[in-house]
N, C-alpha and C positions, 0 to 999 in steps of 0.2 A: 247435275248436268255435265255431260262429257263433251268437250270440244276437241275436234280433230285439228291438229296443226297442219297447215298446208305444206306440202312438199315443195321446196323452193324451185325445183326444176322439173315440175310435173304439171300436166294439164288434167290429170285424172280427177282431181277434186276441185276443178274450177267451179265457183259458185254460180247458181242461177242468176240470170239477169232479167230484170223487170223493165219494160219500156211502156209507153203509153198504151199500146194495144197488144203487146206480146209478153210471154214468159219464154225465156230462152234458157234451156237447161240441158245437161248431158243426156243423150238418149240412153234408155235402159232396155234390158232384155224384153220387157213387156211392150216396147214400142216397135218391135220388129215387123209385125204385120202392117201397121199403119205406115211405117217407113217404106216397106215394099210397095204398097199401093201408091204412095206419093211419087216414089222414085222410078217406078217402072213406066217411064214415059220417054219416048224417043227424043223429045226436046231436051230432056235431062241427060239420059244415058249417052246421047250423041254429043253432048257438050262437055261432059266430065269424063276424061280419058280412063280413069280407073274403075268406072262403073260399067259392069257388063250389061248387055241387053240380050235377053230379058233380064231384069233385076229380080231375082228370086227371094223367097223367104230366107234361104240359106245365105244369100249375099247380104241381106239386111242384118242377119244375126252376126255374120262375120265383121261387118262394118262397125256395128255397135261394140262387139268384143274387142276390136282393135284399140278402143279407148282405155282398156285396162293396162296397156303398156306405159301410159303416162306421157308419151311423146306425141300422141295424136288424140284428139277428142272430136266427136261429132255431136253438135248441140241441136236439139229440136226446137224450132221456133213455133210456138203454139199461140193461137189467138186466146187472149185472156177471157174474152166473152164466152167462148164455148169449148175451149181446149183443143180445137182442131189444129192438127199439124199442118202448117202452111209452108214450111221450108226447113232447110238444114244449113248450119254454118259449121265448117270444119276449121280447126286450128291445129297446126303441126309445128313442133319445135324442129328447127333446121340448124344444126350445129350450135355452138355456144352463144350466138348473138342474134339469131333471127327466128321469127315466127312467120309461117306462111298461113294465109287464110284463103278459104274458098267457100262457096255457097251455092245452093240451088233453091228455087222457089217453085212450088207446085203450080200447075196450070191455072186453076181457079183463082189463085192468089196473085198471079203475076200482074204487074202494072199498077198495083195498089199501094206501093211504098213499103211493103213488108220487108223486102230485101234490104233496103236502106236502113230501116229501123232495127232489124235484127243485127246486121253487121255493125252498125254504129254502137249498139249496146255491147256487143262482144268486144269491140275494140277498146271501149272504156275499161272493161274487166281485164283485158290482156295488158293494157298499159299500167293499170294499178298493180297487177301481179308481177309483171316483168318490165319494170320501167327502163331497163338498160338494153332491152332487145329491140331491134328494128322489126317492122312488120312489112311483109311483102305479099304480093298477089301476082298470079300469072293470068293473063287474059288475052284472048284473040282480039286484035284491033277491030275486026268486023263485027264482033259481038257488042254493038253500040249500047245496048241496055246495060250490060255488065260494066263496060268501060266507063259509061256515064256515072253509074253508081259509085265506082271506085274513085273517080276524080271528084265527084260531089263530096265524098267523105275525106278528101285531102290527099289522095294518092297521086303520084306523078310518075310518068314513064321514065325509066332509068336509061333506056337505050339498049338494054341487054335482052338477048333472046332468052326465053324461058326454057326449062328442061323438057317441057311437053311441046310437041310439034305445033308450029304456028302461033305460039304464044309469046307475048312480051312481058317483061317484069315491070311491075309498078311498085313503088315504095311509098309508104305513108310519110307525109311531111313530118319533120321533127324527129324522125327515127333513123 
């Protein structure tokens, strides 16, 4: 049996996360079409600044390929019951001491707790892998669903403006 040693400052080989209802694992090339279908939704592309509208197959392939750099990873949250992609969680190394997270949930899955479950699972994996890094998120205050998810998981507003227009920075408690 061959074991790959995790690179200490890379997200490229972040292990899959299992939660009660989800498997959350890095997106792979074969996920591009299902990622395109999930993400090509004005509610998602309008809320996530770096996602173009329409979100094409080429965009999906590029987003997945960006994970090979090791500083960014996009994880697909799939229902354990049938493998349906319900959302995406992104993690991004920001300088030597910070990880930024972000996420989006597909229309049919919104409001069912999948976002909270997926992000909570990824946070556990990130804290195990990078115990000395702080975890941040940027969110528009008027996005009450996302703001509520983050505060429910232990994030608090820092008072800082985000790098993206109209967003505030939230930090995970204890980081």
